[in-house]
PyMOL CGO cylinders between C-alpha atoms (Angstrom):
from pymol import cmd
from pymol.cgo import CYLINDER

trace = [
    CYLINDER, 40.07, 3.55, -23.66, 38.26, 0.95, -25.73, 0.3, 1, 1, 1, 1, 1, 1,
    CYLINDER, 38.26, 0.95, -25.73, 37.09, 2.05, -29.16, 0.3, 1, 1, 1, 1, 1, 1,
    CYLINDER, 37.09, 2.05, -29.16, 33.34, 2.09, -29.80, 0.3, 1, 1, 1, 1, 1, 1,
    CYLINDER, 33.34, 2.09, -29.80, 32.18, -1.29, -31.11, 0.3, 1, 1, 1, 1, 1, 1,
    CYLINDER, 32.18, -1.29, -31.11, 35.32, -3.03, -29.84, 0.3, 1, 1, 1, 1, 1, 1,
    CYLINDER, 35.32, -3.03, -29.84, 34.87, -6.03, -27.57, 0.3, 1, 1, 1, 1, 1, 1,
    CYLINDER, 34.87, -6.03, -27.57, 35.12, -5.41, -23.83, 0.3, 1, 1, 1, 1, 1, 1,
    CYLINDER, 35.12, -5.41, -23.83, 38.23, -6.29, -21.83, 0.3, 1, 1, 1, 1, 1, 1,
    CYLINDER, 38.23, -6.29, -21.83, 36.71, -9.58, -20.64, 0.3, 1, 1, 1, 1, 1, 1,
    CYLINDER, 36.71, -9.58, -20.64, 35.75, -10.91, -24.08, 0.3, 1, 1, 1, 1, 1, 1,
    CYLINDER, 35.75, -10.91, -24.08, 38.12, -13.69, -25.23, 0.3, 1, 1, 1, 1, 1, 1,
    CYLINDER, 38.12, -13.69, -25.23, 38.95, -12.83, -28.85, 0.3, 1, 1, 1, 1, 1, 1,
    CYLINDER, 38.95, -12.83, -28.85, 42.74, -13.14, -29.26, 0.3, 1, 1, 1, 1, 1, 1,
    CYLINDER, 42.74, -13.14, -29.26, 44.14, -16.41, -30.59, 0.3, 1, 1, 1, 1, 1, 1,
    CYLINDER, 44.14, -16.41, -30.59, 47.31, -17.72, -28.96, 0.3, 1, 1, 1, 1, 1, 1,
    CYLINDER, 47.31, -17.72, -28.96, 49.64, -16.38, -31.67, 0.3, 1, 1, 1, 1, 1, 1,
    CYLINDER, 49.64, -16.38, -31.67, 48.28, -12.84, -31.26, 0.3, 1, 1, 1, 1, 1, 1,
    CYLINDER, 48.28, -12.84, -31.26, 48.40, -13.11, -27.45, 0.3, 1, 1, 1, 1, 1, 1,
    CYLINDER, 48.40, -13.11, -27.45, 52.02, -14.30, -27.68, 0.3, 1, 1, 1, 1, 1, 1,
    CYLINDER, 52.02, -14.30, -27.68, 52.90, -11.35, -29.88, 0.3, 1, 1, 1, 1, 1, 1,
    CYLINDER, 52.90, -11.35, -29.88, 51.13, -8.84, -27.63, 0.3, 1, 1, 1, 1, 1, 1,
    CYLINDER, 51.13, -8.84, -27.63, 52.85, -10.17, -24.50, 0.3, 1, 1, 1, 1, 1, 1,
    CYLINDER, 52.85, -10.17, -24.50, 56.27, -10.96, -25.93, 0.3, 1, 1, 1, 1, 1, 1,
    CYLINDER, 56.27, -10.96, -25.93, 55.97, -14.56, -24.70, 0.3, 1, 1, 1, 1, 1, 1,
    CYLINDER, 55.97, -14.56, -24.70, 56.28, -17.76, -26.68, 0.3, 1, 1, 1, 1, 1, 1,
    CYLINDER, 56.28, -17.76, -26.68, 53.00, -19.61, -27.39, 0.3, 1, 1, 1, 1, 1, 1,
    CYLINDER, 53.00, -19.61, -27.39, 54.41, -22.64, -25.54, 0.3, 1, 1, 1, 1, 1, 1,
    CYLINDER, 54.41, -22.64, -25.54, 54.89, -20.43, -22.47, 0.3, 1, 1, 1, 1, 1, 1,
    CYLINDER, 54.89, -20.43, -22.47, 51.26, -19.33, -22.71, 0.3, 1, 1, 1, 1, 1, 1,
    CYLINDER, 51.26, -19.33, -22.71, 50.17, -22.97, -22.84, 0.3, 1, 1, 1, 1, 1, 1,
    CYLINDER, 50.17, -22.97, -22.84, 52.30, -23.75, -19.78, 0.3, 1, 1, 1, 1, 1, 1,
    CYLINDER, 52.30, -23.75, -19.78, 50.80, -20.81, -17.85, 0.3, 1, 1, 1, 1, 1, 1,
    CYLINDER, 50.80, -20.81, -17.85, 47.34, -22.10, -18.78, 0.3, 1, 1, 1, 1, 1, 1,
    CYLINDER, 47.34, -22.10, -18.78, 48.21, -25.61, -17.51, 0.3, 1, 1, 1, 1, 1, 1,
    CYLINDER, 48.21, -25.61, -17.51, 49.57, -24.10, -14.27, 0.3, 1, 1, 1, 1, 1, 1,
    CYLINDER, 49.57, -24.10, -14.27, 46.39, -22.05, -13.81, 0.3, 1, 1, 1, 1, 1, 1,
    CYLINDER, 46.39, -22.05, -13.81, 48.12, -18.67, -13.90, 0.3, 1, 1, 1, 1, 1, 1,
    CYLINDER, 48.12, -18.67, -13.90, 45.77, -17.56, -16.67, 0.3, 1, 1, 1, 1, 1, 1,
    CYLINDER, 45.77, -17.56, -16.67, 42.46, -19.09, -17.77, 0.3, 1, 1, 1, 1, 1, 1,
    CYLINDER, 42.46, -19.09, -17.77, 41.79, -18.23, -21.41, 0.3, 1, 1, 1, 1, 1, 1,
    CYLINDER, 41.79, -18.23, -21.41, 38.43, -18.90, -22.97, 0.3, 1, 1, 1, 1, 1, 1,
    CYLINDER, 38.43, -18.90, -22.97, 37.98, -21.66, -25.51, 0.3, 1, 1, 1, 1, 1, 1,
    CYLINDER, 37.98, -21.66, -25.51, 36.65, -21.61, -29.03, 0.3, 1, 1, 1, 1, 1, 1,
    CYLINDER, 36.65, -21.61, -29.03, 34.17, -24.18, -30.30, 0.3, 1, 1, 1, 1, 1, 1,
    CYLINDER, 34.17, -24.18, -30.30, 37.09, -26.31, -31.53, 0.3, 1, 1, 1, 1, 1, 1,
    CYLINDER, 37.09, -26.31, -31.53, 38.93, -26.07, -28.19, 0.3, 1, 1, 1, 1, 1, 1,
    CYLINDER, 38.93, -26.07, -28.19, 41.48, -23.43, -29.19, 0.3, 1, 1, 1, 1, 1, 1,
    CYLINDER, 41.48, -23.43, -29.19, 42.53, -20.88, -26.60, 0.3, 1, 1, 1, 1, 1, 1,
    CYLINDER, 42.53, -20.88, -26.60, 41.08, -17.38, -26.84, 0.3, 1, 1, 1, 1, 1, 1,
    CYLINDER, 41.08, -17.38, -26.84, 42.58, -14.64, -24.70, 0.3, 1, 1, 1, 1, 1, 1,
    CYLINDER, 42.58, -14.64, -24.70, 40.82, -11.49, -23.51, 0.3, 1, 1, 1, 1, 1, 1,
    CYLINDER, 40.82, -11.49, -23.51, 42.53, -8.13, -23.04, 0.3, 1, 1, 1, 1, 1, 1,
    CYLINDER, 42.53, -8.13, -23.04, 42.50, -8.79, -19.27, 0.3, 1, 1, 1, 1, 1, 1,
    CYLINDER, 42.50, -8.79, -19.27, 44.31, -12.08, -19.95, 0.3, 1, 1, 1, 1, 1, 1,
    CYLINDER, 44.31, -12.08, -19.95, 46.90, -10.19, -22.00, 0.3, 1, 1, 1, 1, 1, 1,
    CYLINDER, 46.90, -10.19, -22.00, 47.46, -7.74, -19.13, 0.3, 1, 1, 1, 1, 1, 1,
    CYLINDER, 47.46, -7.74, -19.13, 47.74, -10.62, -16.68, 0.3, 1, 1, 1, 1, 1, 1,
    CYLINDER, 47.74, -10.62, -16.68, 50.28, -12.39, -18.89, 0.3, 1, 1, 1, 1, 1, 1,
    CYLINDER, 50.28, -12.39, -18.89, 52.34, -9.19, -19.08, 0.3, 1, 1, 1, 1, 1, 1,
    CYLINDER, 52.34, -9.19, -19.08, 52.30, -9.00, -15.28, 0.3, 1, 1, 1, 1, 1, 1,
    CYLINDER, 52.30, -9.00, -15.28, 53.41, -12.64, -15.01, 0.3, 1, 1, 1, 1, 1, 1,
    CYLINDER, 53.41, -12.64, -15.01, 56.23, -11.95, -17.49, 0.3, 1, 1, 1, 1, 1, 1,
    CYLINDER, 56.23, -11.95, -17.49, 57.32, -8.91, -15.49, 0.3, 1, 1, 1, 1, 1, 1,
    CYLINDER, 57.32, -8.91, -15.49, 57.36, -10.84, -12.21, 0.3, 1, 1, 1, 1, 1, 1,
    CYLINDER, 57.36, -10.84, -12.21, 59.27, -13.80, -13.63, 0.3, 1, 1, 1, 1, 1, 1,
    CYLINDER, 59.27, -13.80, -13.63, 61.75, -11.41, -15.27, 0.3, 1, 1, 1, 1, 1, 1,
    CYLINDER, 61.75, -11.41, -15.27, 62.32, -9.95, -11.78, 0.3, 1, 1, 1, 1, 1, 1,
    CYLINDER, 62.32, -9.95, -11.78, 63.38, -13.41, -10.61, 0.3, 1, 1, 1, 1, 1, 1,
    CYLINDER, 63.38, -13.41, -10.61, 60.18, -14.56, -8.93, 0.3, 1, 1, 1, 1, 1, 1,
    CYLINDER, 60.18, -14.56, -8.93, 59.35, -18.24, -9.40, 0.3, 1, 1, 1, 1, 1, 1,
    CYLINDER, 59.35, -18.24, -9.40, 56.01, -19.37, -10.79, 0.3, 1, 1, 1, 1, 1, 1,
    CYLINDER, 56.01, -19.37, -10.79, 54.72, -20.45, -7.37, 0.3, 1, 1, 1, 1, 1, 1,
    CYLINDER, 54.72, -20.45, -7.37, 55.60, -17.00, -6.03, 0.3, 1, 1, 1, 1, 1, 1,
    CYLINDER, 55.60, -17.00, -6.03, 53.84, -15.42, -9.00, 0.3, 1, 1, 1, 1, 1, 1,
    CYLINDER, 53.84, -15.42, -9.00, 50.77, -17.55, -8.28, 0.3, 1, 1, 1, 1, 1, 1,
    CYLINDER, 50.77, -17.55, -8.28, 50.78, -16.36, -4.65, 0.3, 1, 1, 1, 1, 1, 1,
    CYLINDER, 50.78, -16.36, -4.65, 51.25, -12.70, -5.64, 0.3, 1, 1, 1, 1, 1, 1,
    CYLINDER, 51.25, -12.70, -5.64, 48.36, -12.90, -8.09, 0.3, 1, 1, 1, 1, 1, 1,
    CYLINDER, 48.36, -12.90, -8.09, 46.13, -14.54, -5.47, 0.3, 1, 1, 1, 1, 1, 1,
    CYLINDER, 46.13, -14.54, -5.47, 46.97, -11.80, -2.97, 0.3, 1, 1, 1, 1, 1, 1,
    CYLINDER, 46.97, -11.80, -2.97, 46.34, -9.07, -5.55, 0.3, 1, 1, 1, 1, 1, 1,
    CYLINDER, 46.34, -9.07, -5.55, 42.94, -10.62, -6.29, 0.3, 1, 1, 1, 1, 1, 1,
    CYLINDER, 42.94, -10.62, -6.29, 42.17, -10.70, -2.57, 0.3, 1, 1, 1, 1, 1, 1,
    CYLINDER, 42.17, -10.70, -2.57, 43.17, -7.04, -2.18, 0.3, 1, 1, 1, 1, 1, 1,
    CYLINDER, 43.17, -7.04, -2.18, 40.94, -6.09, -5.13, 0.3, 1, 1, 1, 1, 1, 1,
    CYLINDER, 40.94, -6.09, -5.13, 38.01, -7.98, -3.61, 0.3, 1, 1, 1, 1, 1, 1,
    CYLINDER, 38.01, -7.98, -3.61, 38.56, -6.29, -0.23, 0.3, 1, 1, 1, 1, 1, 1,
    CYLINDER, 38.56, -6.29, -0.23, 38.74, -2.86, -1.87, 0.3, 1, 1, 1, 1, 1, 1,
    CYLINDER, 38.74, -2.86, -1.87, 35.40, -3.54, -3.55, 0.3, 1, 1, 1, 1, 1, 1,
    CYLINDER, 35.40, -3.54, -3.55, 33.90, -4.57, -0.21, 0.3, 1, 1, 1, 1, 1, 1,
    CYLINDER, 33.90, -4.57, -0.21, 35.24, -1.44, 1.48, 0.3, 1, 1, 1, 1, 1, 1,
    CYLINDER, 35.24, -1.44, 1.48, 33.72, 0.71, -1.28, 0.3, 1, 1, 1, 1, 1, 1,
    CYLINDER, 33.72, 0.71, -1.28, 30.37, -1.07, -0.80, 0.3, 1, 1, 1, 1, 1, 1,
    CYLINDER, 30.37, -1.07, -0.80, 30.48, -0.50, 2.95, 0.3, 1, 1, 1, 1, 1, 1,
    CYLINDER, 30.48, -0.50, 2.95, 31.46, 3.16, 2.53, 0.3, 1, 1, 1, 1, 1, 1,
    CYLINDER, 31.46, 3.16, 2.53, 28.54, 3.64, 0.15, 0.3, 1, 1, 1, 1, 1, 1,
    CYLINDER, 28.54, 3.64, 0.15, 26.23, 1.98, 2.66, 0.3, 1, 1, 1, 1, 1, 1,
    CYLINDER, 26.23, 1.98, 2.66, 27.48, 4.34, 5.38, 0.3, 1, 1, 1, 1, 1, 1,
    CYLINDER, 27.48, 4.34, 5.38, 27.04, 7.34, 3.09, 0.3, 1, 1, 1, 1, 1, 1,
    CYLINDER, 27.04, 7.34, 3.09, 23.45, 6.22, 2.44, 0.3, 1, 1, 1, 1, 1, 1,
    CYLINDER, 23.45, 6.22, 2.44, 22.85, 5.99, 6.20, 0.3, 1, 1, 1, 1, 1, 1,
    CYLINDER, 22.85, 5.99, 6.20, 24.32, 9.45, 6.74, 0.3, 1, 1, 1, 1, 1, 1,
    CYLINDER, 24.32, 9.45, 6.74, 22.08, 10.93, 4.04, 0.3, 1, 1, 1, 1, 1, 1,
    CYLINDER, 22.08, 10.93, 4.04, 18.84, 9.71, 5.64, 0.3, 1, 1, 1, 1, 1, 1,
    CYLINDER, 18.84, 9.71, 5.64, 18.54, 12.54, 8.24, 0.3, 1, 1, 1, 1, 1, 1,
    CYLINDER, 18.54, 12.54, 8.24, 19.20, 15.15, 5.54, 0.3, 1, 1, 1, 1, 1, 1,
    CYLINDER, 19.20, 15.15, 5.54, 16.21, 13.96, 3.52, 0.3, 1, 1, 1, 1, 1, 1,
    CYLINDER, 16.21, 13.96, 3.52, 13.55, 15.50, 5.72, 0.3, 1, 1, 1, 1, 1, 1,
    CYLINDER, 13.55, 15.50, 5.72, 13.84, 13.37, 8.86, 0.3, 1, 1, 1, 1, 1, 1,
    CYLINDER, 13.84, 13.37, 8.86, 14.88, 15.23, 11.94, 0.3, 1, 1, 1, 1, 1, 1,
    CYLINDER, 14.88, 15.23, 11.94, 17.86, 13.70, 13.74, 0.3, 1, 1, 1, 1, 1, 1,
    CYLINDER, 17.86, 13.70, 13.74, 16.94, 12.32, 17.14, 0.3, 1, 1, 1, 1, 1, 1,
    CYLINDER, 16.94, 12.32, 17.14, 19.07, 11.90, 20.22, 0.3, 1, 1, 1, 1, 1, 1,
    CYLINDER, 19.07, 11.90, 20.22, 18.70, 8.54, 21.86, 0.3, 1, 1, 1, 1, 1, 1,
    CYLINDER, 18.70, 8.54, 21.86, 18.26, 8.45, 25.59, 0.3, 1, 1, 1, 1, 1, 1,
    CYLINDER, 18.26, 8.45, 25.59, 19.64, 5.82, 27.89, 0.3, 1, 1, 1, 1, 1, 1,
    CYLINDER, 19.64, 5.82, 27.89, 17.90, 5.41, 31.20, 0.3, 1, 1, 1, 1, 1, 1,
    CYLINDER, 17.90, 5.41, 31.20, 18.67, 3.24, 34.15, 0.3, 1, 1, 1, 1, 1, 1,
    CYLINDER, 18.67, 3.24, 34.15, 15.86, 2.10, 36.45, 0.3, 1, 1, 1, 1, 1, 1,
    CYLINDER, 15.86, 2.10, 36.45, 15.33, 4.73, 39.14, 0.3, 1, 1, 1, 1, 1, 1,
    CYLINDER, 15.33, 4.73, 39.14, 17.63, 7.36, 37.58, 0.3, 1, 1, 1, 1, 1, 1,
    CYLINDER, 17.63, 7.36, 37.58, 16.89, 10.53, 35.62, 0.3, 1, 1, 1, 1, 1, 1,
    CYLINDER, 16.89, 10.53, 35.62, 17.20, 10.41, 31.84, 0.3, 1, 1, 1, 1, 1, 1,
    CYLINDER, 17.20, 10.41, 31.84, 20.64, 11.26, 30.49, 0.3, 1, 1, 1, 1, 1, 1,
    CYLINDER, 20.64, 11.26, 30.49, 21.89, 11.76, 26.95, 0.3, 1, 1, 1, 1, 1, 1,
    CYLINDER, 21.89, 11.76, 26.95, 24.15, 9.04, 25.68, 0.3, 1, 1, 1, 1, 1, 1,
    CYLINDER, 24.15, 9.04, 25.68, 26.41, 11.65, 24.13, 0.3, 1, 1, 1, 1, 1, 1,
    CYLINDER, 26.41, 11.65, 24.13, 28.90, 13.59, 26.24, 0.3, 1, 1, 1, 1, 1, 1,
    CYLINDER, 28.90, 13.59, 26.24, 28.72, 17.37, 26.12, 0.3, 1, 1, 1, 1, 1, 1,
    CYLINDER, 28.72, 17.37, 26.12, 31.59, 18.66, 24.01, 0.3, 1, 1, 1, 1, 1, 1,
    CYLINDER, 31.59, 18.66, 24.01, 31.90, 22.35, 23.30, 0.3, 1, 1, 1, 1, 1, 1,
    CYLINDER, 31.90, 22.35, 23.30, 34.05, 23.82, 20.56, 0.3, 1, 1, 1, 1, 1, 1,
    CYLINDER, 34.05, 23.82, 20.56, 37.38, 24.84, 22.01, 0.3, 1, 1, 1, 1, 1, 1,
    CYLINDER, 37.38, 24.84, 22.01, 37.09, 22.41, 24.94, 0.3, 1, 1, 1, 1, 1, 1,
    CYLINDER, 37.09, 22.41, 24.94, 40.22, 20.49, 25.86, 0.3, 1, 1, 1, 1, 1, 1,
    CYLINDER, 40.22, 20.49, 25.86, 40.46, 17.24, 23.95, 0.3, 1, 1, 1, 1, 1, 1,
    CYLINDER, 40.46, 17.24, 23.95, 38.04, 18.19, 21.13, 0.3, 1, 1, 1, 1, 1, 1,
    CYLINDER, 38.04, 18.19, 21.13, 40.54, 16.85, 18.62, 0.3, 1, 1, 1, 1, 1, 1,
    CYLINDER, 40.54, 16.85, 18.62, 40.30, 13.39, 20.19, 0.3, 1, 1, 1, 1, 1, 1,
    CYLINDER, 40.30, 13.39, 20.19, 37.87, 10.68, 19.18, 0.3, 1, 1, 1, 1, 1, 1,
    CYLINDER, 37.87, 10.68, 19.18, 34.82, 9.99, 21.31, 0.3, 1, 1, 1, 1, 1, 1,
    CYLINDER, 34.82, 9.99, 21.31, 33.56, 6.46, 21.83, 0.3, 1, 1, 1, 1, 1, 1,
    CYLINDER, 33.56, 6.46, 21.83, 29.83, 6.12, 22.28, 0.3, 1, 1, 1, 1, 1, 1,
    CYLINDER, 29.83, 6.12, 22.28, 28.64, 3.03, 24.10, 0.3, 1, 1, 1, 1, 1, 1,
    CYLINDER, 28.64, 3.03, 24.10, 25.09, 1.96, 23.47, 0.3, 1, 1, 1, 1, 1, 1,
    CYLINDER, 25.09, 1.96, 23.47, 23.01, -0.71, 25.01, 0.3, 1, 1, 1, 1, 1, 1,
    CYLINDER, 23.01, -0.71, 25.01, 22.09, -3.48, 22.58, 0.3, 1, 1, 1, 1, 1, 1,
    CYLINDER, 22.09, -3.48, 22.58, 18.31, -3.49, 22.40, 0.3, 1, 1, 1, 1, 1, 1,
    CYLINDER, 18.31, -3.49, 22.40, 16.86, -6.83, 21.18, 0.3, 1, 1, 1, 1, 1, 1,
    CYLINDER, 16.86, -6.83, 21.18, 15.41, -6.35, 17.71, 0.3, 1, 1, 1, 1, 1, 1,
    CYLINDER, 15.41, -6.35, 17.71, 17.01, -2.93, 17.39, 0.3, 1, 1, 1, 1, 1, 1,
    CYLINDER, 17.01, -2.93, 17.39, 19.93, -1.76, 15.26, 0.3, 1, 1, 1, 1, 1, 1,
    CYLINDER, 19.93, -1.76, 15.26, 23.38, -2.87, 16.32, 0.3, 1, 1, 1, 1, 1, 1,
]
cmd.load_cgo(trace, "trace")
């Protein structure tokens, strides 16, 4: 937990000597990782590197991976994949929230409606199959096929 008044984890405040001490890496190693693009520290007005707490954590992860025998190109690929996984998890959370919002709409005073699908010249039929509790196969998933109506929801 960050102390009140302390800079956030994204704020670049640590000079290279402090970052080296916090990570257990040599300052020259930190410069090399910067040149390779493994970490992107901020810059001070004079051009000196300033590392954030997130940068420190990233450098520790790089040190751990290289200590396990993974080359720097492998480390770069692992970090890229981890970033991709994090982005996908965020997207999944957004989509789940959107679905939750959709599911809440009927509970907010609107009565749920059952759509009807009709074919020309045939009686109206529900688009949902009749499933009674205790019926065979009630533990299985049901696929509902709907006609795509132009201008309607997909």
